[in-house]
C-alpha positions in Angstrom: -10.9 -9.4 -16.0 -8.7 -12.3 -17.0 -7.0 -13.8 -13.9 -5.8 -17.1 -15.2 -2.5 -16.0 -16.6 0.0 -14.0 -14.5 0.6 -10.5 -15.8 4.2 -9.5 -16.5 5.8 -7.4 -13.8 6.5 -3.8 -14.7 10.2 -2.9 -15.1 11.9 -0.6 -12.7 14.5 2.0 -13.7 16.2 2.4 -10.3 19.4 1.4 -8.7 17.6 -0.7 -6.1 16.1 -3.6 -7.8 12.9 -5.0 -6.3 13.4 -8.7 -5.9 10.6 -9.3 -3.5 8.8 -11.5 -6.0 11.6 -13.9 -5.5 10.5 -14.3 -1.9 7.0 -14.9 -3.0 8.2 -17.6 -5.4 10.1 -19.3 -2.6 7.0 -19.4 -0.5 4.8 -20.6 -3.4 4.6 -24.3 -4.3 3.8 -25.5 -7.8 0.2 -25.6 -6.9 -2.3 -24.1 -5.9 -2.6 -21.5 -8.6 -3.9 -17.9 -8.5 -7.2 -19.2 -9.8 -7.4 -21.3 -6.6 -6.7 -18.3 -4.5 -9.5 -16.3 -6.2 -12.0 -18.9 -5.1 -11.2 -18.4 -1.5 -13.4 -16.1 0.7 -11.9 -12.8 1.7 -11.6 -14.1 5.2 -12.6 -17.1 7.3 -12.3 -15.3 10.6 -15.0 -13.6 12.8 -14.9 -10.0 13.8 -13.3 -8.7 10.6 -14.9 -5.4 9.4 -15.5 -5.3 5.6 -17.4 -3.1 3.2 -21.1 -3.9 2.9 -20.6 -4.5 -0.8 -18.6 -7.7 -0.2 -21.2 -9.4 2.2 -22.3 -12.7 0.9 -26.1 -12.2 0.8 -26.7 -15.8 -0.2 -25.0 -17.2 2.9 -27.4 -17.7 5.9 -24.7 -18.8 8.3 -24.1 -15.4 9.8 -22.4 -12.5 8.2 -19.9 -14.0 5.7 -17.9 -12.4 2.9 -17.9 -13.3 -0.8 -14.9 -14.8 -2.6 -11.8 -12.8 -3.6 -12.9 -13.1 -7.3 -16.3 -11.7 -6.3 -14.8 -8.9 -4.3 -12.6 -8.0 -7.3 -15.7 -7.8 -9.5 -17.4 -5.5 -6.9 -14.3 -3.3 -6.8 -14.4 -3.0 -10.6 -18.1 -2.1 -10.4 -17.2 0.6 -7.8 -14.6 2.1 -10.2 -17.1 2.0 -13.1 -19.8 3.8 -11.1 -17.4 6.4 -9.7 -16.7 7.6 -13.3 -20.2 9.1 -13.5 -20.2 10.5 -10.0 -19.3 14.1 -8.8 -19.2 15.5 -5.4 -21.2 18.7 -4.7 -19.6 21.2 -2.4 -21.0 24.3 -0.6 -19.0 27.3 0.6 -20.2 27.8 4.2 -19.1 31.5 4.0 -21.0 32.5 0.8 -23.5 29.7 0.3 -22.2 29.1 -3.2 -22.4 25.6 -4.6 -19.9 23.9 -6.9 -19.6 20.4 -8.4 -16.3 18.6 -9.0 -14.4 15.4 -8.8 -13.5 13.9 -5.5 -11.1 11.2 -6.7 -11.0 7.9 -5.0 -7.6 6.5 -4.0 -7.4 4.3 -7.1 -7.9 7.1 -9.5 -5.0 8.6 -11.6 -5.6 12.0 -10.0 -5.0 10.5 -6.6 -1.8 8.9 -7.7 -0.6 12.4 -8.8 -1.4 13.7 -5.3 0.6 10.8 -3.8 3.6 11.6 -6.0 3.4 15.3 -4.9 3.6 14.2 -1.3 6.5 11.9 -2.0 8.4 14.8 -3.6 7.6 16.9 -0.5 9.0 14.1 1.6 12.2 14.0 -0.5 12.6 17.8 -0.3 12.2 17.9 3.5 14.7 15.1 4.1 17.3 16.6 1.7 16.9 19.9 3.4 17.2 18.6 7.0 19.7 15.7 6.5 21.7 17.0 3.6 24.4 14.9 2.1 24.2 12.6 5.1 20.8 11.2 4.0 20.9 7.4 3.5 17.9 5.3 2.8 17.3 1.6 3.4 14.6 -0.5 1.9 13.4 -3.5 3.9 11.1 -6.1 2.2 8.9 -8.2 4.4 6.8 -11.0 3.1 4.8 -14.1 4.2 3.8 -17.3 2.5 0.3 -17.3 1.0 -0.1 -21.1 1.0 1.8 -22.3 4.1 -0.2 -25.5 4.4 -0.6 -26.3 0.7 -3.8 -24.3 0.2 -4.1 -20.6 -0.4 -5.0 -18.4 2.5 -7.9 -16.0 2.3 -6.3 -12.7 1.3 -7.6 -10.6 4.2 -6.3 -13.2 6.7 -2.9 -13.2 4.9 -2.7 -9.5 5.1 -3.6 -9.5 8.8 -1.0 -12.2 9.5 1.6 -10.3 7.4 1.0 -7.1 9.4 1.0 -8.9 12.8 4.6 -8.1 13.3 4.3 -4.3 12.8 4.5 -3.2 16.4 7.6 -5.4 17.0 9.2 -4.2 13.8 8.6 -0.5 14.7 10.0 -1.1 18.3 13.1 -2.8 16.8 13.6 0.1 14.4 13.6 2.5 17.3 16.0 0.4 19.3 18.5 0.0 16.5 18.4 3.6 15.4 18.3 5.1 18.9 20.2 8.4 19.1 20.0 9.1 15.4 17.5 11.1 13.3 15.4 8.9 11.1 11.9 8.5 9.7 10.1 5.7 7.8 7.4 5.1 5.2 5.9 1.6 5.1 4.3 0.7 1.7 2.1 -2.3 0.7 2.8 -3.7 -2.7 1.3 -6.7 -4.5 3.2 -9.8 -5.6 2.2 -11.3 -9.0 0.0 -13.6 -6.9 -2.1 -10.7 -5.9 -1.1 -11.1 -2.2 0.5 -8.2 -0.5 3.9 -7.7 1.0 5.5 -4.8 2.8 8.4 -2.4 1.9 9.7 -0.2 4.6 11.8 2.8 3.4 13.9 4.0 6.3 15.5 7.4 6.0 18.6 7.9 8.2 20.7 11.0 9.0 24.1 9.2 8.5 25.4 5.9 7.5 23.3 2.8 8.2 24.3 -0.8 7.7 22.7 -4.1 7.0 23.8 -5.2 10.5 21.9 -2.3 12.0 18.7 -3.4 10.3 18.9 -7.2 10.4 17.3 -7.4 13.8 14.3 -5.5 12.4 13.8 -8.2 9.7 14.2 -10.9 12.4 11.5 -9.3 14.4 9.2 -9.7 11.5 10.1 -13.3 11.0 9.5 -14.0 14.7 6.1 -12.2 15.0 4.4 -12.7 11.6 2.9 -16.1 10.9 4.1 -17.7 7.7 7.1 -15.3 7.4 9.9 -17.8 6.8 13.5 -17.0 7.4 14.4 -18.5 4.0 12.6 -15.7 2.3 14.3 -13.0 4.5 18.0 -13.6 3.9 19.6 -10.3 5.1 22.7 -10.9 3.0 20.5 -10.5 -0.1 19.7 -7.0 -1.2 16.1 -8.1 -2.0 15.6 -8.1 1.8 17.7 -5.1 2.9 19.0 -2.6 0.3 20.9 0.5 1.4 21.9 3.5 -0.7 23.0 7.1 -0.2 20.4 9.6 -1.6 21.9 11.9 -4.2 24.5 11.4 -6.9 28.1 12.4 -7.0 29.6 13.9 -10.2 29.9 10.6 -11.9 26.3 9.8 -11.0 25.1 13.2 -12.2 26.9 12.7 -15.5 25.4 9.2 -15.9 21.9 10.5 -15.2 22.3 13.2 -17.8 23.2 10.6 -20.3 20.3 8.3 -19.3 22.7 5.7 -17.9 21.8 3.8 -14.7 24.2 4.5 -11.8 24.5 2.1 -9.0 26.0 4.2 -6.2 23.2 6.5 -5.3 19.5 7.5 -5.7 19.0 10.6 -7.7 15.2 10.9 -7.5 14.0 9.5 -4.2 10.4 10.5 -4.9 10.2 8.6 -8.1 11.8 5.5 -6.6 9.3 5.5 -3.8 6.4 6.0 -6.2 7.4 2.9 -8.1 7.2 0.9 -4.9 3.6 2.0 -4.3 2.6 -0.7 -6.8 0.0 1.6 -8.3 -1.1 2.0 -11.9 -0.8 5.5 -13.3 -3.6 5.1 -15.9 -7.1 3.7 -15.8 -7.3 1.4 -12.7 -9.3 -1.1 -14.8 -6.4 -1.4 -17.2 -3.9 -2.3 -14.4 -2.4 -5.8 -14.3 -4.7 -8.4 -12.8 -2.5 -8.8 -9.6 -2.8 -5.1 -8.9 -6.6 -5.2 -9.3 -6.8 -8.2 -7.0 -4.7 -6.4 -4.3 -6.7 -3.2 -4.8 -9.9 -5.2 -4.1 -8.4 -6.3 -0.8 -7.4 -2.8 0.2 -10.9 -1.5 -0.8 -12.8 -4.2 1.0 -10.9 -3.7 4.3 -10.2 0.1 4.1 -6.5 -0.7 4.6 -4.2 2.2 3.5 -1.5 1.5 1.1 1.2 3.4 3.0 2.0 4.1 6.6 4.4 7.0 7.3 6.1 7.9 10.6 4.9 11.1 12.2 7.9 13.1 10.9 7.5 11.7 7.4 3.8 12.7 7.5 4.7 16.2 8.4 7.1 16.4 5.5 4.4 15.1 3.1 1.8 17.6 4.4 3.6 20.5 2.8 2.0 20.2 -0.6 -1.6 19.9 0.6 -1.5 22.4 3.5 -3.1 25.8 2.9 -0.8 28.9 3.0 -2.9 30.7 5.6 -3.4 27.6 7.8 -7.2 28.0 7.8 -9.7 25.2 7.1 -11.4 25.3 3.7 -14.9 26.8 3.8 -16.0 24.3 1.2 -17.8 21.2 2.5 -19.2 18.2 0.6 -23.0 18.2 0.8 -24.1 15.8 -1.8 -23.3 13.4 -4.7 -24.4 13.7 -8.3 -24.6 10.3 -10.0 -25.8 10.5 -13.6 -28.9 12.7 -13.4 -29.7 11.9 -9.8 -28.6 14.0 -6.8 -28.2 12.4 -3.3 -27.8 14.6 -0.3 -25.1 13.6 2.1 -26.3 13.3 5.6 -22.9 12.0 6.7 -20.5 14.5 5.2 -17.5 12.6 6.8 -17.6 10.2 3.8 -18.4 7.1 5.9 -18.6 3.7 4.3 -21.2 1.1 5.3 -19.5 -1.9 6.8 -20.4 -5.2 8.4 -18.5 -7.4 10.8 -17.9 -11.0 9.9 -19.5 -13.6 12.1 -20.9 -17.2 12.1 -24.0 -18.6 13.8 -22.0 -21.6 15.1 -21.3 -21.5 18.8 -17.6 -21.5 19.8 -16.1 -24.9 20.6 -16.0 -25.9 24.3 
């Protein structure tokens, strides 16, 4: 993987332009470079759970992680090895066995499942909110080199997300008395570091003034989240649109013309903000692979829905009869080898970072 030259950002065909890379640029000095960031360890903090694959086996000073570059290579190895792996299932009712793919979350098949859930979310919101449905997109970021040197990516993600409970409480306060849901999404900057988009779905009109205190809660509670990168008067920080197109918008959409006064396909718009790559994950731009390595190493999920949004998205995958599937995973076939699964929950071996040095004082 070449990581020395930034990949071009994929274009977006939507009426809400994503300008969050502008915020990343504001936070980024001329130097250091992305190459410098890749040399950093995943984390320099103790007590951080990570996958066993990213443990630095050559470091005798406790349990320490490898570099971001090394973790990205391990993620790529994981993707390569997964191509030759199938899950083995057994029907508990009949005893029948079957082998099939159990796609990991970076696989194209998994992206298709995500898109199906987003379309379920859109259908549910349109059904319940009707023409009153408005959606706001909030973009929250944080500097990745606040002191002139790049932060370890896991530490950056932890600090970025430190404001979450305050942000969620402020959303509840500002939208009290209204019906609303949210979907928080992690997306990579071209630097490989992550930022947060929060799609807020409101039954009725919502304004920038309603949501400005939410952004301010992030700035107050997330280290390195500068106010200069969160100007609420700029639609790169808060962007509000009505979902659905009027007659002019419907005509424009039919002619393939971009229309600025509404969102015709909410599911497609949200899918673009997932920052995922629809093809082979190893063909994705470098910054996406770097971000995927961080998510994989930590087990962090790319999106975080509200309870109501989760219920809307469950429609596609729920069974019609409401019963649990009789099929359970019992093993893994890798090449010509079969490995029985003692832990059918799909657990991942992890270690917790630590040093041998005693604490100061």
